LUMZAFI-380692 format. One record per residue (C-alpha): residue number from 1; x, y, z. Coordinates in steps of 0.5 Angstrom, whole numbers, m for minus. Layout:
<pts>
 num     x     y     z
 NUM     X     Y     Z
...
</pts>
This chain:
<pts>
 num     x     y     z
   1    42    68   154
   2    36    68   157
   3    35    71   164
   4    35    65   170
   5    32    64   177
   6    36    59   181
   7    35    54   187
   8    41    52   190
   9    41    47   195
  10    34    46   196
  11    36    41   203
  12    30    35   203
  13    29    28   207
  14    26    23   201
  15    24    17   200
  16    29    15   194
  17    33     9   193
  18    33     1   191
  19    36    m2   196
  20    32    m5   202
  21    35     0   208
  22    32     6   202
  23    26     4   204
  24    26     4   211
  25    28    11   213
  26    29    17   209
  27    35    21   206
  28    37    28   205
  29    37    30   198
  30    40    36   195
  31    36    40   189
  32    40    45   185
  33    36    49   179
  34    37    53   173
  35    31    56   170
  36    32    60   164
  37    26    65   162
  38    22    67   156
  39    25    74   156
  40    20    79   158
  41    20    86   157
  42    21    92   163
  43    15    93   163
  44    12    86   164
  45    15    84   170
  46     9    83   175
  47     7    77   180
  48     2    75   175
  49     7    73   170
  50    14    71   173
  51    15    64   175
  52    15    64   183
  53    21    60   186
  54    17    59   192
  55    11    55   188
  56    17    51   185
  57    20    50   192
  58    13    48   194
  59    11    43   188
  60    18    39   189
  61    16    39   197
  62     9    36   195
  63    12    31   190
  64    18    29   195
  65    12    28   201
  66     8    24   196
  67    12    17   196
  68    17    13   195
  69    21    14   189
  70    26     9   187
  71    32    12   182
  72    35    20   183
  73    34    20   175
  74    27    19   176
  75    26    25   182
  76    30    29   177
  77    26    28   170
  78    19    29   175
  79    22    35   178
  80    24    38   170
  81    17    36   168
  82    14    41   174
  83    18    46   173
  84    17    45   164
  85     9    47   166
  86    10    54   170
  87     9    60   163
  88    15    63   161
  89    20    58   162
  90    24    55   156
  91    29    51   159
  92    31    48   166
  93    37    44   169
  94    36    40   175
  95    41    37   180
  96    39    31   185
  97    45    29   189
  98    44    23   195
  99    49    26   200
 100    50    20   204
 101    50    14   199
 102    57    14   198
 103    61    16   205
 104    67    19   202
 105    63    23   197
 106    59    29   199
 107    54    27   194
 108    53    23   188
 109    47    24   183
 110    45    26   177
 111    44    32   172
 112    39    33   167
 113    37    40   163
 114    30    39   159
 115    27    44   155
 116    19    46   154
 117    16    44   148
 118    13    48   143
</pts>
């Protein structure tokens, strides 16, 4: 089993959705990530060769602020692509939830798992 870093309950306001009202205002989304890492030896951990979750979060914020995204599936794929560009990432699980789409539910969305290509 690979080492993992995780980001839980990243809450952001995003322009997301295909309905007319979803283009007019942002919606709260929750993003959860599990990032499987290629193994490093004990003496190999340094700021130069780790995946920094602060940079991952900033990249996701940049994606969200870039403009409207129609589907949670598209958002999840774009986030997976961002994470997989980092050296040392083997696989990522991305869960994106729209928190107000269905009033009877805490959230609805999608979870995807993508692996780095070798």
